[in-house]
N, CA, C and O atoms as a GROMACS GRO file, in nm:
protein
  288
    1MET      N    1   0.072  -0.127   0.000
    1MET     CA    2   0.011  -0.005   0.010
    1MET      C    3   0.085   0.105  -0.006
    1MET      O    4   0.081   0.174  -0.107
    2PHE      N    5   0.172   0.133   0.111
    2PHE     CA    6   0.268   0.260   0.101
    2PHE      C    7   0.400   0.210   0.056
    2PHE      O    8   0.432   0.095   0.086
    3ALA      N    9   0.489   0.293  -0.020
    3ALA     CA   10   0.597   0.268  -0.048
    3ALA      C   11   0.696   0.291   0.095
    3ALA      O   12   0.657   0.358   0.190
    4PHE      N   13   0.811   0.232   0.092
    4PHE     CA   14   0.913   0.263   0.201
    4PHE      C   15   0.902   0.428   0.229
    4PHE      O   16   0.864   0.478   0.334
    5ARG      N   17   0.942   0.494   0.119
    5ARG     CA   18   0.961   0.652   0.125
    5ARG      C   19   0.819   0.688   0.220
    5ARG      O   20   0.833   0.745   0.328
    6HIS      N   21   0.704   0.656   0.175
    6HIS     CA   22   0.603   0.705   0.242
    6HIS      C   23   0.589   0.673   0.392
    6HIS      O   24   0.546   0.751   0.477
    7LYS      N   25   0.633   0.543   0.413
    7LYS     CA   26   0.626   0.510   0.546
    7LYS      C   27   0.735   0.599   0.630
    7LYS      O   28   0.709   0.646   0.740
    8MET      N   29   0.849   0.613   0.570
    8MET     CA   30   0.949   0.699   0.633
    8MET      C   31   0.906   0.851   0.666
    8MET      O   32   0.936   0.909   0.771
    9GLU      N   33   0.838   0.903   0.569
    9GLU     CA   34   0.786   1.042   0.590
    9GLU      C   35   0.664   1.037   0.689
    9GLU      O   36   0.647   1.131   0.768
   10ILE      N   37   0.599   0.954   0.688
   10ILE     CA   38   0.492   0.942   0.799
   10ILE      C   39   0.553   0.931   0.946
   10ILE      O   40   0.508   0.995   1.041
   11ALA      N   41   0.664   0.839   0.955
   11ALA     CA   42   0.733   0.817   1.077
   11ALA      C   43   0.820   0.970   1.115
   11ALA      O   44   0.843   1.002   1.232
   12LEU      N   45   0.857   1.044   1.011
   12LEU     CA   46   0.927   1.163   1.048
   12LEU      C   47   0.812   1.256   1.090
   12LEU      O   48   0.832   1.336   1.181
   13LEU      N   49   0.685   1.248   1.025
   13LEU     CA   50   0.577   1.367   1.065
   13LEU      C   51   0.540   1.325   1.207
   13LEU      O   52   0.530   1.416   1.290
   14ILE      N   53   0.518   1.205   1.244
   14ILE     CA   54   0.476   1.154   1.383
   14ILE      C   55   0.571   1.217   1.483
   14ILE      O   56   0.533   1.276   1.584
   15PHE      N   57   0.702   1.199   1.445
   15PHE     CA   58   0.812   1.221   1.526
   15PHE      C   59   0.807   1.383   1.556
   15PHE      O   60   0.827   1.427   1.669
   16LEU      N   61   0.778   1.464   1.446
   16LEU     CA   62   0.787   1.613   1.454
   16LEU      C   63   0.661   1.644   1.543
   16LEU      O   64   0.678   1.721   1.638
   17ILE      N   65   0.560   1.602   1.524
   17ILE     CA   66   0.426   1.623   1.596
   17ILE      C   67   0.449   1.603   1.730
   17ILE      O   68   0.412   1.684   1.815
   18PHE      N   69   0.514   1.487   1.759
   18PHE     CA   70   0.564   1.454   1.899
   18PHE      C   71   0.652   1.568   1.972
   18PHE      O   72   0.629   1.614   2.084
   19ILE      N   73   0.749   1.602   1.892
   19ILE     CA   74   0.846   1.718   1.946
   19ILE      C   75   0.766   1.846   1.953
   19ILE      O   76   0.797   1.926   2.041
   20ALA      N   77   0.661   1.878   1.864
   20ALA     CA   78   0.584   2.005   1.872
   20ALA      C   79   0.480   2.000   1.997
   20ALA      O   80   0.446   2.106   2.052
   21PHE      N   81   0.436   1.888   2.035
   21PHE     CA   82   0.352   1.875   2.160
   21PHE      C   83   0.439   1.874   2.287
   21PHE      O   84   0.395   1.921   2.391
   22ALA      N   85   0.567   1.818   2.280
   22ALA     CA   86   0.625   1.820   2.404
   22ALA      C   87   0.701   1.964   2.413
   22ALA      O   88   0.735   2.004   2.524
   23SER      N   89   0.725   2.032   2.311
   23SER     CA   90   0.779   2.176   2.328
   23SER      C   91   0.675   2.280   2.364
   23SER      O   92   0.706   2.395   2.394
   24ALA      N   93   0.534   2.230   2.360
   24ALA     CA   94   0.447   2.318   2.394
   24ALA      C   95   0.416   2.324   2.537
   24ALA      O   96   0.329   2.399   2.580
   25ALA      N   97   0.481   2.253   2.604
   25ALA     CA   98   0.480   2.250   2.751
   25ALA      C   99   0.591   2.346   2.799
   25ALA      O  100   0.584   2.383   2.917
   26SER      N  101   0.679   2.386   2.732
   26SER     CA  102   0.780   2.465   2.770
   26SER      C  103   0.734   2.624   2.768
   26SER      O  104   0.642   2.654   2.692
   27PRO      N  105   0.790   2.715   2.838
   27PRO     CA  106   0.753   2.856   2.822
   27PRO      C  107   0.807   2.914   2.713
   27PRO      O  108   0.780   3.032   2.694
   28THR      N  109   0.873   2.860   2.639
   28THR     CA  110   0.929   2.941   2.506
   28THR      C  111   0.812   2.912   2.414
   28THR      O  112   0.712   2.844   2.439
   29THR      N  113   0.845   2.981   2.294
   29THR     CA  114   0.754   2.968   2.205
   29THR      C  115   0.813   2.858   2.057
   29THR      O  116   0.788   2.874   1.938
   30MET      N  117   0.881   2.768   2.109
   30MET     CA  118   0.965   2.684   2.005
   30MET      C  119   0.846   2.574   1.939
   30MET      O  120   0.878   2.495   1.850
   31TRP      N  121   0.731   2.579   1.984
   31TRP     CA  122   0.638   2.486   1.943
   31TRP      C  123   0.574   2.538   1.805
   31TRP      O  124   0.508   2.470   1.727
   32VAL      N  125   0.609   2.669   1.792
   32VAL     CA  126   0.572   2.715   1.671
   32VAL      C  127   0.642   2.687   1.546
   32VAL      O  128   0.588   2.678   1.436
   33GLN      N  129   0.782   2.674   1.575
   33GLN     CA  130   0.888   2.627   1.480
   33GLN      C  131   0.854   2.475   1.451
   33GLN      O  132   0.845   2.431   1.336
   34TRP      N  133   0.836   2.404   1.558
   34TRP     CA  134   0.815   2.258   1.528
   34TRP      C  135   0.683   2.228   1.438
   34TRP      O  136   0.679   2.157   1.338
   35THR      N  137   0.577   2.298   1.498
   35THR     CA  138   0.454   2.296   1.420
   35THR      C  139   0.461   2.311   1.274
   35THR      O  140   0.412   2.232   1.193
   36THR      N  141   0.540   2.441   1.242
   36THR     CA  142   0.574   2.481   1.114
   36THR      C  143   0.615   2.374   1.036
   36THR      O  144   0.565   2.332   0.933
   37LEU      N  145   0.726   2.330   1.105
   37LEU     CA  146   0.799   2.207   1.020
   37LEU      C  147   0.734   2.094   1.004
   37LEU      O  148   0.756   2.027   0.904
   38ALA      N  149   0.648   2.055   1.092
   38ALA     CA  150   0.551   1.931   1.087
   38ALA      C  151   0.449   1.952   0.965
   38ALA      O  152   0.410   1.859   0.894
   39VAL      N  153   0.408   2.094   0.951
   39VAL     CA  154   0.317   2.133   0.848
   39VAL      C  155   0.369   2.115   0.705
   39VAL      O  156   0.305   2.066   0.612
   40VAL      N  157   0.502   2.165   0.701
   40VAL     CA  158   0.579   2.140   0.580
   40VAL      C  159   0.592   2.014   0.524
   40VAL      O  160   0.576   1.985   0.405
   41VAL      N  161   0.630   1.920   0.642
   41VAL     CA  162   0.645   1.784   0.604
   41VAL      C  163   0.515   1.708   0.569
   41VAL      O  164   0.523   1.611   0.494
   42PHE      N  165   0.396   1.746   0.619
   42PHE     CA  166   0.276   1.712   0.584
   42PHE      C  167   0.222   1.734   0.445
   42PHE      O  168   0.157   1.650   0.384
   43PHE      N  169   0.253   1.848   0.401
   43PHE     CA  170   0.221   1.894   0.259
   43PHE      C  171   0.326   1.836   0.179
   43PHE      O  172   0.289   1.812   0.064
   44GLY      N  173   0.430   1.811   0.201
   44GLY     CA  174   0.536   1.724   0.126
   44GLY      C  175   0.476   1.584   0.097
   44GLY      O  176   0.472   1.526  -0.012
   45LEU      N  177   0.437   1.548   0.203
   45LEU     CA  178   0.373   1.404   0.209
   45LEU      C  179   0.278   1.395   0.114
   45LEU      O  180   0.293   1.324   0.014
   46ILE      N  181   0.180   1.462   0.135
   46ILE     CA  182   0.047   1.499   0.048
   46ILE      C  183   0.092   1.495  -0.099
   46ILE      O  184   0.039   1.412  -0.173
   47PHE      N  185   0.184   1.578  -0.145
   47PHE     CA  186   0.246   1.602  -0.262
   47PHE      C  187   0.294   1.480  -0.320
   47PHE      O  188   0.258   1.436  -0.429
   48ASP      N  189   0.389   1.421  -0.229
   48ASP     CA  190   0.439   1.290  -0.262
   48ASP      C  191   0.337   1.187  -0.309
   48ASP      O  192   0.344   1.138  -0.421
   49MET      N  193   0.244   1.156  -0.222
   49MET     CA  194   0.134   1.072  -0.238
   49MET      C  195   0.043   1.079  -0.346
   49MET      O  196  -0.014   0.979  -0.391
   50ALA      N  197   0.025   1.215  -0.394
   50ALA     CA  198  -0.073   1.254  -0.497
   50ALA      C  199   0.006   1.247  -0.629
   50ALA      O  200  -0.048   1.190  -0.724
   51PHE      N  201   0.119   1.296  -0.642
   51PHE     CA  202   0.174   1.318  -0.766
   51PHE      C  203   0.290   1.224  -0.820
   51PHE      O  204   0.329   1.232  -0.936
   52THR      N  205   0.345   1.131  -0.723
   52THR     CA  206   0.434   1.051  -0.769
   52THR      C  207   0.415   0.891  -0.729
   52THR      O  208   0.351   0.855  -0.630
   53ASP      N  209   0.466   0.822  -0.800
   53ASP     CA  210   0.460   0.673  -0.750
   53ASP      C  211   0.620   0.640  -0.762
   53ASP      O  212   0.711   0.720  -0.780
   54ASP      N  213   0.629   0.481  -0.742
   54ASP     CA  214   0.767   0.429  -0.751
   54ASP      C  215   0.833   0.429  -0.899
   54ASP      O  216   0.956   0.433  -0.913
   55SER      N  217   0.744   0.426  -1.004
   55SER     CA  218   0.811   0.431  -1.118
   55SER      C  219   0.807   0.579  -1.195
   55SER      O  220   0.832   0.591  -1.315
   56SER      N  221   0.778   0.675  -1.120
   56SER     CA  222   0.770   0.816  -1.188
   56SER      C  223   0.930   0.859  -1.203
   56SER      O  224   0.956   0.928  -1.301
   57PHE      N  225   1.026   0.826  -1.124
   57PHE     CA  226   1.142   0.880  -1.132
   57PHE      C  227   1.230   0.771  -1.194
   57PHE      O  228   1.248   0.662  -1.139
   58VAL      N  229   1.286   0.809  -1.316
   58VAL     CA  230   1.399   0.700  -1.366
   58VAL      C  231   1.512   0.792  -1.398
   58VAL      O  232   1.500   0.895  -1.464
   59PHE      N  233   1.638   0.742  -1.339
   59PHE     CA  234   1.758   0.820  -1.358
   59PHE      C  235   1.830   0.753  -1.456
   59PHE      O  236   1.873   0.638  -1.440
   60ASP      N  237   1.848   0.826  -1.569
   60ASP     CA  238   1.913   0.781  -1.695
   60ASP      C  239   2.005   0.879  -1.742
   60ASP      O  240   1.962   0.934  -1.844
   61PRO      N  241   2.118   0.922  -1.705
   61PRO     CA  242   2.205   1.040  -1.746
   61PRO      C  243   2.227   1.031  -1.905
   61PRO      O  244   2.263   1.135  -1.960
   62ASP      N  245   2.207   0.912  -1.987
   62ASP     CA  246   2.233   0.915  -2.126
   62ASP      C  247   2.119   0.984  -2.195
   62ASP      O  248   2.005   0.939  -2.187
   63ALA      N  249   2.150   1.098  -2.266
   63ALA     CA  250   2.050   1.156  -2.334
   63ALA      C  251   2.000   1.077  -2.439
   63ALA      O  252   1.878   1.081  -2.453
   64ASP      N  253   2.068   1.001  -2.522
   64ASP     CA  254   2.016   0.919  -2.623
   64ASP      C  255   1.923   0.804  -2.586
   64ASP      O  256   1.828   0.766  -2.654
   65ASN      N  257   1.966   0.749  -2.457
   65ASN     CA  258   1.834   0.662  -2.405
   65ASN      C  259   1.697   0.749  -2.390
   65ASN      O  260   1.589   0.701  -2.425
   66TRP      N  261   1.706   0.871  -2.340
   66TRP     CA  262   1.599   0.925  -2.303
   66TRP      C  263   1.528   0.949  -2.431
   66TRP      O  264   1.408   0.924  -2.440
   67ARG      N  265   1.599   1.000  -2.535
   67ARG     CA  266   1.536   1.029  -2.673
   67ARG      C  267   1.469   0.905  -2.726
   67ARG      O  268   1.352   0.906  -2.766
   68ARG      N  269   1.540   0.807  -2.726
   68ARG     CA  270   1.463   0.672  -2.771
   68ARG      C  271   1.337   0.636  -2.691
   68ARG      O  272   1.243   0.582  -2.749
   69LYS      N  273   1.332   0.664  -2.568
   69LYS     CA  274   1.224   0.620  -2.479
   69LYS      C  275   1.093   0.734  -2.511
   69LYS      O  276   0.976   0.704  -2.489
   70THR      N  277   1.134   0.863  -2.564
   70THR     CA  278   1.022   0.968  -2.558
   70THR      C  279   0.969   0.988  -2.726
   70THR      O  280   0.862   1.037  -2.763
   71GLU      N  281   1.062   0.941  -2.799
   71GLU     CA  282   1.041   0.969  -2.942
   71GLU      C  283   0.973   0.856  -2.984
   71GLU      O  284   1.035   0.750  -2.985
   72ARG      N  285   0.850   0.860  -3.020
   72ARG     CA  286   0.781   0.734  -3.099
   72ARG      C  287   0.670   0.763  -3.196
   72ARG      O  288   0.616   0.671  -3.256
   0.00000   0.00000   0.00000
């Protein structure tokens, strides 16, 4: 269902949310920075799940191979 990349992004998001809640108990405003970072990671995860899949990125540095694949 989820690729390994998605699982790692979800784990990172859960970790950042945990840190944001933990820092909210302190008298500083560090929770705002952690929450902002968690929101950025969340939207990155949404973008990753919506617009990419395992076969969407193909690394091929040879331009001739790329031309053969795209010109039909």
